[in-house]
GUMARDREN-802954 format. One line per 2 residues: number of its first residue (from 1); their letters; for each residue x, y, z of N, C-alpha, C, CB. Coordinates in pm, whole numbers, plus 50000, padded with zeros to 5 digits. Glycine has a CB too. Layout:
# GUMARDREN-802954
NUM) a) X,Y,Z,X,Y,Z,X,Y,Z,X,Y,Z ~ ...;
# end
This chain:
# GUMARDREN-802954
1) mk) 84519,11626,09093,84574,11764,09051,84552,11787,08924,84715,11783,09071 ~ 84518,11923,08900,84487,11950,08740,84625,12000,08677,84357,12079,08713;
3) ai) 84624,11985,08542,84712,12001,08458,84689,12014,08320,84781,11921,08477 ~ 84782,12077,08216,84738,12100,08088,84809,11983,08022,84771,12247,08030;
5) wt) 84766,11924,07920,84832,11838,07816,84855,11942,07729,84750,11714,07753 ~ 85015,11933,07702,85064,12023,07607,85025,11992,07480,85197,12033,07609;
7) kt) 85012,11855,07423,84973,11808,07316,84861,11869,07254,84955,11693,07332 ~ 84745,11874,07328,84626,11921,07305,84575,12054,07351,84557,11838,07345;
9) gn) 84646,12089,07482,84570,12226,07518,84467,12180,07609,84501,12311,07386 ~ 84451,12067,07640,84349,12030,07724,84338,12003,07851,84312,11954,07689;
11) yv) 84257,12049,07955,84292,12004,08102,84281,11853,08119,84193,12073,08209 ~ 84352,11788,08218,84370,11676,08248,84395,11667,08400,84465,11630,08167;
13) vy) 84345,11567,08474,84392,11549,08626,84485,11420,08654,84257,11533,08723 ~ 84557,11425,08738,84659,11325,08752,84690,11278,08896,84781,11377,08691;
15) kk) 84696,11167,08936,84730,11119,09066,84871,11074,09046,84633,11006,09121 ~ 84957,11115,09160,85078,11081,09174,85150,10977,09261,85118,11174,09193;
17) lt) 85230,10901,09245,85284,10778,09312,85424,10825,09325,85267,10633,09227 ~ 85440,10874,09463,85561,10911,09496,85695,10796,09479,85540,10956,09633;
19) nt) 85789,10822,09407,85903,10722,09361,86026,10720,09453,85956,10759,09216 ~ 85956,10643,09555,86072,10610,09662,86041,10478,09740,86087,10736,09775;
21) da) 86172,10419,09781,86155,10279,09853,86058,10282,09966,86291,10226,09912 ~ 86041,10404,10023,85944,10419,10125,85806,10407,10108,85958,10525,10173;
23) vr) 85765,10417,09964,85631,10387,09962,85567,10252,10017,85600,10400,09837 ~ 85458,10272,10081,85379,10144,10140,85317,10064,10065,85283,10171,10222;
25) nd) 85335,09944,10084,85279,09851,09995,85116,09876,09959,85303,09712,10061 ~ 85048,09917,10065,84904,09951,10054,84863,10071,09937,84860,10001,10203;
27) il) 84965,10152,09946,84954,10293,09841,84977,10249,09714,85067,10419,09867 ~ 85097,10170,09685,85128,10092,09567,85033,09994,09526,85246,10028,09584;
29) da) 84958,09922,09583,84868,09857,09576,84737,09924,09531,84867,09802,09681 ~ 84700,10036,09601,84590,10101,09550,84598,10194,09417,84546,10174,09655;
31) fi) 84731,10211,09377,84747,10278,09269,84735,10182,09155,84866,10350,09273 ~ 84796,10059,09166,84789,09958,09072,84636,09908,09048,84881,09844,09120;
33) he) 84561,09909,09166,84433,09849,09165,84341,09962,09085,84381,09813,09324 ~ 84365,10092,09083,84282,10174,09033,84334,10169,08883,84280,10312,09109;
35) lk) 84458,10158,08848,84487,10132,08719,84411,10032,08650,84610,10103,08712 ~ 84412,09921,08691,84354,09819,08652,84192,09813,08634,84400,09735,08734;
37) ih) 84136,09890,08733,83985,09924,08714,83950,10015,08567,83938,10022,08856 ~ 84042,10104,08558,84055,10186,08437,84047,10122,08332,84162,10254,08426;
39) lh) 84163,10023,08326,84192,09956,08187,84079,09854,08169,84345,09880,08179 ~ 84002,09809,08270,83914,09710,08251,83778,09782,08182,83890,09635,08391;
41) fd) 83773,09925,08206,83645,09970,08163,83684,10082,08064,83550,10018,08287 ~ 83790,10052,08012,83860,10158,07890,83718,10144,07771,84061,10076,07802;
43) yc) 83707,10259,07713,83596,10302,07634,83453,10307,07695,83593,10218,07523 ~ 83454,10293,07836,83324,10317,07907,83320,10452,07945,83302,10230,08029;
45) dr) 83204,10526,07904,83188,10656,07927,83114,10678,08060,83120,10714,07814 ~ 83101,10564,08150,83012,10587,08248,83116,10634,08363,82917,10455,08280;
47) iv) 83246,10611,08384,83331,10659,08456,83411,10757,08393,83396,10569,08504 ~ 83531,10818,08447,83613,10926,08417,83703,10840,08344,83672,11014,08538;
49) rc) 83754,10878,08216,83834,10778,08161,84009,10809,08182,83787,10772,08002 ~ 84075,10705,08182,84218,10698,08206,84281,10715,08091,84264,10580,08265;
51) fg) 84360,10791,08050,84436,10814,07960,84551,10739,07947,84457,10922,07963 ~ 84627,10714,08063,84747,10609,08059,84824,10659,08182,84848,10611,07910;
53) is) 84953,10626,08174,85051,10634,08276,85184,10724,08217,85092,10476,08320 ~ 85198,10814,08292,85333,10911,08241,85423,10913,08350,85298,11077,08202;
55) qd) 85524,10977,08321,85646,10989,08456,85689,11116,08440,85793,10881,08455 ~ 85707,11186,08564,85773,11321,08567,85896,11313,08545,85760,11391,08681;
57) vt) 85959,11376,08422,86106,11371,08402,86195,11421,08494,86139,11431,08297 ~ 86159,11520,08613,86230,11557,08708,86231,11466,08811,86199,11669,08744;
59) tk) 86107,11436,08882,86138,11359,08983,86113,11197,08978,86073,11416,09084 ~ 86088,11187,08857,86046,11013,08791,85944,10962,08885,86192,10880,08793;
61) ey) 85863,11070,08957,85732,10975,08982,85629,10946,08889,85657,11022,09081 ~ 85549,10830,08899,85459,10795,08820,85351,10860,08816,85435,10693,08832;
63) ll) 85252,10895,08710,85118,10961,08708,85032,10897,08656,85110,11073,08653 ~ 84912,10874,08706,84783,10836,08660,84723,10950,08598,84699,10783,08767;
65) vm) 84706,10953,08458,84652,11066,08388,84500,11022,08341,84752,11108,08261 ~ 84415,11117,08393,84277,11099,08375,84185,11223,08325,84229,11054,08501;
67) qy) 84094,11191,08270,83991,11283,08210,83950,11400,08316,83857,11194,08165 ~ 83958,11514,08291,83906,11644,08367,83769,11667,08353,83973,11771,08320;
69) an) 83710,11667,08481,83543,11677,08463,83515,11820,08466,83449,11598,08588 ~ 83459,11917,08385,83448,12064,08381,83339,12108,08479,83416,12114,08235;
71) gg) 83270,12014,08513,83165,12060,08624,83206,12054,08763,83044,11978,08619 ~ 83326,11988,08791,83365,11953,08928,83296,11832,09008,83344,12070,09005;
73) dl) 83336,11827,09126,83256,11714,09191,83124,11748,09247,83332,11655,09300 ~ 83015,11651,09281,82884,11659,09309,82865,11756,09407,82832,11540,09344;
75) rn) 82963,11745,09529,82926,11840,09633,82940,11990,09612,82999,11808,09744 ~ 83045,12019,09547,83061,12162,09481,82965,12185,09384,83194,12185,09413;
77) yl) 82929,12109,09290,82826,12129,09178,82680,12161,09265,82815,11976,09070 ~ 82649,12096,09361,82531,12124,09417,82519,12265,09485,82504,12021,09507;
79) kd) 82649,12267,09561,82659,12415,09623,82643,12530,09514,82809,12436,09696 ~ 82687,12517,09382,82704,12617,09300,82571,12634,09232,82817,12596,09211;
81) nf) 82523,12520,09210,82386,12539,09116,82239,12499,09180,82402,12438,08979 ~ 82240,12466,09309,82136,12384,09375,81993,12492,09357,82187,12346,09555;
83) kk) 82023,12614,09379,81883,12696,09363,81837,12693,09232,81891,12846,09402 ~ 81887,12681,09113,81850,12657,09002,81797,12525,08940,81934,12695,08951;
85) lt) 81839,12423,09040,81793,12280,08987,81652,12263,09001,81861,12161,09062 ~ 81572,12172,08936,81437,12144,08925,81426,11987,08987,81386,12163,08763;
87) wk) 81336,11954,09035,81321,11826,09051,81340,11726,08947,81217,11814,09093 ~ 81317,11768,08806,81348,11668,08704,81517,11679,08689,81258,11703,08553;
89) dk) 81572,11783,08717,81712,11791,08731,81760,11692,08838,81753,11932,08763 ~ 81722,11713,08957,81770,11630,09058,81756,11484,09027,81704,11662,09179;
91) kr) 81619,11430,08983,81614,11312,08956,81696,11244,08849,81504,11298,08940 ~ 81722,11361,08757,81811,11312,08642,81943,11284,08683,81821,11410,08530;
93) la) 82003,11360,08763,82147,11324,08844,82125,11194,08919,82194,11447,08964 ~ 82042,11175,08989,82029,11051,09056,82031,10917,08964,81903,11059,09132;
95) fq) 81979,10963,08848,81945,10826,08780,82066,10805,08709,81812,10822,08679 ~ 82165,10918,08667,82257,10892,08593,82372,10821,08681,82292,11012,08524;
97) ia) 82402,10874,08811,82444,10784,08900,82415,10629,08928,82417,10838,08990 ~ 82280,10614,08942,82258,10475,08948,82281,10394,08826,82132,10455,08989;
99) dk) 82257,10448,08708,82300,10371,08599,82440,10349,08599,82263,10429,08481 ~ 82540,10435,08648,82679,10387,08647,82713,10297,08766,82773,10504,08646;
101) ln) 82619,10315,08847,82640,10197,08966,82601,10076,08917,82556,10217,09101 ~ 82497,10055,08836,82427,09947,08789,82542,09887,08711,82292,09981,08709;
103) yl) 82617,09982,08629,82697,09901,08526,82828,09847,08602,82740,09998,08392 ~ 82862,09906,08703,82978,09845,08790,82941,09727,08842,83023,09929,08903;
105) hn) 82821,09710,08922,82778,09591,08967,82750,09465,08874,82672,09622,09032 ~ 82698,09492,08751,82713,09395,08665,82828,09340,08621,82662,09423,08580;
107) en) 82921,09429,08638,83066,09380,08633,83144,09333,08752,83141,09482,08583 ~ 83074,09307,08848,83113,09256,08971,83230,09344,09046,83158,09114,08947;
109) vl) 83195,09504,09010,83283,09585,09086,83226,09635,09177,83342,09676,09026 ~ 83283,09649,09306,83224,09744,09435,83333,09870,09436,83225,09648,09612;
111) hr) 83226,09956,09432,83310,10091,09449,83377,10104,09590,83212,10223,09428 ~ 83303,10102,09691,83340,10093,09818,83353,10241,09906,83470,10016,09810;
113) dl) 83337,10350,09817,83339,10481,09896,83272,10556,09793,83490,10545,09944 ~ 83147,10544,09779,83081,10630,09704,83023,10730,09782,82993,10570,09628;
115) hs) 83046,10855,09749,83006,10991,09813,82995,11098,09709,83113,11039,09921 ~ 82969,11215,09747,82945,11332,09661,83055,11392,09608,82879,11429,09724;
117) kn) 83180,11359,09680,83321,11419,09632,83386,11310,09510,83438,11430,09784 ~ 83341,11177,09546,83383,11076,09416,83270,11074,09307,83404,10908,09468;
119) iv) 83192,11171,09295,83107,11186,09180,83154,11311,09121,82955,11187,09213 ~ 83154,11313,08980,83203,11428,08929,83109,11448,08801,83361,11419,08900;
121) ih) 83085,11584,08776,82996,11616,08654,83086,11680,08535,82875,11726,08698 ~ 83052,11607,08435,83117,11641,08313,83017,11661,08189,83218,11530,08283;
123) en) 83031,11760,08154,82925,11809,08004,82785,11773,08063,82955,11697,07825 ~ 82728,11815,08191,82614,11781,08247,82564,11635,08275,82536,11837,08177;
125) na) 82690,11549,08288,82658,11411,08299,82734,11356,08414,82689,11337,08173 ~ 82682,11291,08521,82743,11252,08633,82835,11122,08614,82639,11234,08732;
127) ki) 82954,11128,08662,83057,10998,08638,83101,10985,08772,83194,11018,08527 ~ 83161,10870,08790,83194,10814,08921,83354,10787,08895,83097,10670,08963;
129) id) 83432,10841,08992,83591,10840,09007,83610,10765,09121,83666,10984,09023 ~ 83760,10762,09153,83827,10700,09280,83807,10549,09318,83779,10777,09397;
131) fe) 83862,10471,09236,83850,10320,09261,83963,10248,09345,83846,10251,09127 ~ 83996,10346,09426,84124,10278,09549,84030,10178,09631,84206,10422,09685;
133) pk) 84115,10088,09650,84048,10005,09763,84052,10045,09880,84091,09889,09779 ~ 83956,10023,09969,83931,10096,10102,83920,09966,10182,83788,10205,10109;
135) ri) 84013,10023,10293,84006,09906,10420,83871,09903,10487,84119,09939,10549 ~ 83860,09768,10494,83718,09739,10582,83762,09715,10725,83627,09595,10528;
137) ld) 83709,09796,10813,83743,09816,10971,83710,09710,11042,83673,09929,11039 ~ 83586,09621,11014,83548,09501,11068,83514,09397,10989,83456,09518,11141;
139) sk) 83603,09288,10979,83570,09178,10910,83443,09103,10926,83660,09102,10929 ~ 83391,09144,11028,83240,09076,11055,83128,09130,10959,83186,09111,11214;
141) fp) 83164,09239,10905,83068,09299,10818,83140,09352,10675,82998,09421,10901 ~ 83162,09256,10608,83227,09265,10486,83144,09364,10381,83242,09117,10433;
143) yt) 83229,09444,10306,83163,09537,10202,83102,09445,10096,83271,09643,10132 ~ 82966,09450,10063,82901,09390,09961,82835,09515,09876,82796,09282,10019;
145) ks) 82749,09460,09768,82690,09565,09670,82591,09638,09755,82617,09499,09532 ~ 82540,09561,09873,82422,09661,09928,82489,09765,10012,82302,09582,10026;
147) sd) 82634,09778,10046,82687,09876,10091,82684,10008,09995,82809,09833,10125 ~ 82734,09957,09877,82714,10073,09788,82587,10144,09764,82751,10038,09673;
149) iy) 82486,10040,09749,82333,10069,09767,82311,10178,09877,82251,09931,09811 ~ 82365,10157,10006,82340,10245,10108,82397,10385,10078,82393,10191,10232;
151) sf) 82504,10384,10030,82593,10495,09969,82506,10579,09896,82708,10443,09874 ~ 82439,10527,09792,82367,10571,09685,82224,10644,09749,82341,10440,09584;
153) gv) 82188,10568,09864,82073,10610,09934,82101,10747,09980,82036,10517,10048 ~ 82209,10783,10038,82281,10885,10103,82290,10987,10004,82416,10842,10156;
155) lm) 82338,10956,09882,82369,11047,09759,82249,11115,09726,82420,10969,09630 ~ 82126,11015,09707,81998,11068,09690,81949,11187,09767,81917,10971,09713;
157) we) 81965,11173,09927,81904,11267,09987,81989,11403,09964,81883,11225,10129 ~ 82132,11370,09948,82209,11508,09941,82181,11563,09794,82383,11489,09969;
159) is) 82135,11490,09700,82109,11568,09572,81969,11639,09609,82099,11464,09426 ~ 81862,11585,09684,81735,11647,09712,81759,11756,09801,81635,11552,09769;
161) sg) 81850,11773,09890,81849,11878,09970,81981,11985,09951,81838,11819,10107 ~ 82061,11940,09860,82172,12035,09843,82278,12030,09949,82118,12172,09838;
163) cp) 82276,11960,10059,82390,11947,10133,82400,11771,10209,82380,12080,10249 ~ 82498,11759,10245,82551,11623,10295,82455,11586,10412,82716,11629,10347;
165) pf) 82417,11468,10439,82345,11449,10577,82418,11495,10689,82314,11305,10607 ~ 82334,11508,10802,82399,11556,10921,82517,11633,10929,82423,11462,10990;
167) kd) 82483,11758,10855,82586,11850,10815,82619,11928,10943,82540,11945,10695 ~ 82525,11946,11049,82542,12013,11169,82645,11914,11262,82390,12042,11237;
169) cv) 82668,11822,11226,82752,11725,11322,82905,11781,11331,82754,11558,11257 ~ 82962,11795,11445,83097,11845,11433,83190,11746,11390,83143,11900,11555;
171) te) 83182,11633,11452,83282,11535,11436,83220,11410,11362,83341,11498,11577 ~ 83303,11316,11307,83258,11204,11223,83185,11109,11323,83383,11129,11143;
173) ne) 83236,11103,11472,83176,11014,11569,83030,11036,11579,83238,11029,11702 ~ 82993,11177,11571,82873,11223,11599,82785,11156,11493,82871,11374,11601;
175) kv) 82821,11172,11378,82753,11118,11255,82735,10966,11270,82839,11151,11124 ~ 82839,10891,11324,82830,10759,11322,82736,10706,11430,82959,10705,11331;
177) al) 82736,10768,11547,82624,10757,11657,82495,10797,11613,82652,10840,11778 ~ 82472,10851,11539,82335,10912,11480,82266,10777,11396,82371,11064,11358;
179) ic) 82371,10754,11296,82353,10636,11212,82323,10525,11265,82450,10608,11146 ~ 82399,10467,11374,82404,10344,11454,82251,10349,11526,82544,10345,11570;
181) ar) 82210,10477,11551,82109,10471,11661,81967,10468,11541,82123,10630,11790 ~ 82013,10439,11399,81890,10437,11308,81849,10557,11274,81778,10374,11363;
183) kr) 81915,10670,11317,81869,10809,11247,81885,10819,11124,81930,10923,11289 ~ 81796,10901,11048,81795,10916,10902,81756,11095,10890,81664,10795,10824;
185) ei) 81808,11149,10807,81749,11278,10754,81610,11262,10724,81818,11327,10631 ~ 81509,11334,10730,81364,11328,10690,81381,11387,10558,81255,11408,10787;
187) pi) 81279,11362,10469,81245,11410,10332,81243,11562,10348,81099,11350,10275 ~ 81294,11611,10244,81280,11783,10249,81134,11796,10188,81413,11885,10141;
189) pk) 81075,11923,10203,80956,11955,10188,80917,11940,10024,80941,12094,10250 ~ 80830,11865,09952,80780,11853,09826,80881,11759,09756,80762,11991,09758;
191) tp) 80940,11664,09847,81004,11563,09764,80909,11454,09692,81102,11492,09851 ~ 80906,11436,09567,80817,11345,09490,80818,11212,09583,80877,11317,09326;
193) ke) 80702,11161,09572,80659,11036,09626,80762,10948,09576,80515,10994,09587 ~ 80765,10930,09442,80841,10826,09375,81001,10825,09432,80833,10856,09210;
195) ye) 81034,10929,09436,81174,10992,09456,81201,10924,09614,81174,11190,09447 ~ 81108,10954,09673,81105,10925,09853,81108,10782,09876,80954,10983,09940;
197) el) 81016,10699,09798,81013,10569,09787,81148,10506,09779,80936,10538,09683 ~ 81233,10555,09717,81366,10500,09692,81473,10530,09809,81417,10558,09557;
199) yk) 81424,10608,09921,81509,10626,10013,81531,10488,10104,81462,10744,10086 ~ 81449,10382,10055,81489,10266,10109,81634,10202,10090,81400,10186,10067;
201) cw) 81697,10251,10007,81821,10248,09964,81894,10254,10084,81853,10348,09869 ~ 81853,10341,10185,81932,10408,10290,81888,10326,10418,81900,10577,10301;
203) dq) 81805,10202,10395,81769,10123,10511,81886,10084,10596,81698,10002,10468 ~ 81865,10056,10724,81958,10007,10853,81986,09880,10802,81886,09999,11013;
205) ep) 81909,09806,10774,81898,09644,10731,81965,09625,10574,81713,09590,10726 ~ 82039,09562,10577,82105,09553,10422,82008,09460,10339,82274,09477,10419;
207) kq) 81930,09369,10403,81839,09283,10327,81726,09357,10258,81780,09181,10417 ~ 81694,09480,10335,81581,09557,10312,81607,09646,10183,81550,09641,10438;
209) rp) 81728,09664,10146,81768,09778,10048,81753,09717,09900,81933,09833,10076 ~ 81689,09769,09809,81685,09704,09690,81811,09685,09610,81598,09767,09617;
211) ii) 81820,09583,09522,81927,09574,09400,81958,09704,09331,81876,09478,09285 ~ 82072,09748,09266,82064,09873,09194,81983,09863,09079,82191,09922,09156;
213) sk) 81973,09724,09001,81880,09717,08885,81756,09743,08892,81877,09611,08835 ~ 81685,09717,09032,81541,09747,09059,81556,09911,09076,81474,09659,09204;
215) vl) 81636,09967,09132,81641,10091,09166,81629,10166,09022,81770,10119,09251 ~ 81706,10130,08917,81720,10179,08805,81582,10150,08720,81845,10126,08751;
217) ee) 81517,10061,08749,81378,10051,08692,81291,10153,08752,81316,09914,08715 ~ 81296,10167,08872,81216,10254,08932,81221,10413,08866,81257,10247,09079;
219) fe) 81349,10425,08839,81402,10569,08810,81336,10595,08643,81605,10574,08819 ~ 81357,10472,08577,81299,10463,08422,81179,10504,08416,81294,10329,08357;
221) km) 81080,10477,08535,80930,10491,08532,80930,10674,08553,80840,10382,08679 ~ 81018,10728,08599,80999,10862,08640,81006,10969,08534,81092,10891,08737;
223) df) 80941,11115,08553,80936,11190,08429,81054,11289,08472,80779,11264,08390 ~ 81136,11279,08346,81269,11369,08357,81227,11492,08265,81423,11286,08297;
225) gv) 81149,11475,08169,81122,11568,08066,81173,11530,07933,81173,11692,08100 ~ 81267,11437,07939,81355,11392,07802,81338,11240,07847,81547,11458,07783;
227) nv) 81370,11157,07739,81397,11008,07740,81546,11006,07771,81359,10927,07595 ~ 81575,11012,07922,81697,11012,07975,81767,10873,07946,81684,11045,08122;
229) kn) 81717,10764,07935,81754,10642,07952,81799,10609,07790,81631,10552,08023 ~ 81739,10671,07686,81782,10653,07552,81919,10761,07521,81645,10684,07450;
231) ki) 81888,10881,07606,81993,10973,07580,82135,10922,07627,81959,11103,07648 ~ 82129,10838,07749,82264,10784,07814,82306,10675,07729,82250,10730,07970;
233) ie) 82206,10580,07661,82260,10479,07550,82340,10541,07435,82139,10405,07483 ~ 82275,10653,07394,82322,10730,07270,82447,10780,07308,82229,10848,07221;
235) dn) 82472,10846,07420,82602,10919,07456,82706,10821,07460,82597,10995,07593 ~ 82673,10692,07556,82761,10609,07573,82833,10535,07435,82698,10524,07661;
237) sq) 82718,10498,07325,82750,10438,07203,82854,10563,07125,82597,10396,07117 ~ 82791,10670,07120,82888,10785,07058,83040,10774,07121,82824,10946,07097;
239) al) 83049,10744,07240,83165,10770,07283,83265,10640,07278,83145,10828,07412 ~ 83200,10523,07245,83263,10420,07197,83319,10440,07050,83174,10312,07208;
241) ks) 83253,10505,06971,83307,10541,06840,83394,10623,06820,83233,10577,06769 ~ 83389,10745,06902,83471,10847,06874,83594,10852,06963,83397,10966,06880;
243) ts) 83615,10759,07048,83726,10774,07156,83831,10636,07104,83650,10757,07343 ~ 83957,10665,07135,84031,10548,07134,84140,10555,07246,84089,10526,06997;
245) sl) 84187,10437,07252,84291,10415,07390,84420,10505,07356,84350,10229,07414 ~ 84454,10554,07478,84576,10661,07483,84660,10652,07576,84542,10791,07496;
247) yl) 84774,10616,07546,84896,10618,07670,84989,10718,07621,84989,10463,07696 ~ 85031,10778,07764,85112,10890,07744,85273,10864,07738,85079,10984,07855;
249) s) 85377,10925,07683,85484,10868,07688,85575,11010,07748,85518,10793,07541;
# end
């Protein structure tokens, strides 16, 4: 939910934890898990920043207060801006997400639910949100880094096309059936060869998917029109210098 921080007049977003004895343990655990992730990555500009914990004076509900992304989530960003995005823009977006995912994996953090509603755009820079732990439905197939890579491959196709894969499916079961049958969306016309080659991230076999550091290496060879790698490093370094930890009261 979006709100205005009265001390600064700036927008923030917050997640609410209902203050009741009936709160399920899994909901409470998810809230605490996300807070711990944000505390671990404090000063990191690759994910949306957490400003701290606050409490509603009326309901006594706890609030996780976070940075507001002025470009919205990736799904809506693509819907609103797709017609004016060049291939350099699309590759830049995918590179930014790969950079963030590489950082998480280097810290041995799995996202577990990477999709275009959990990527936001702030000042033309893609950031990752939503670190709630997700339930694994089948213990025989535990979630691994290669699962995040699969999700990244799906994101790459969505960035290239402007819409989520299998958008014509009426139900989630239809999508699952297509995926289990090894069906994949075909590359859209004029997809650059070097971009298309990274669709191996979406391979059915986890062992055939590259690790994210190798994906990042391939992106760094691509032409974005500017030195994106150095720009990201510069932006993140500047964020470390200019921001400080802040906890609301």
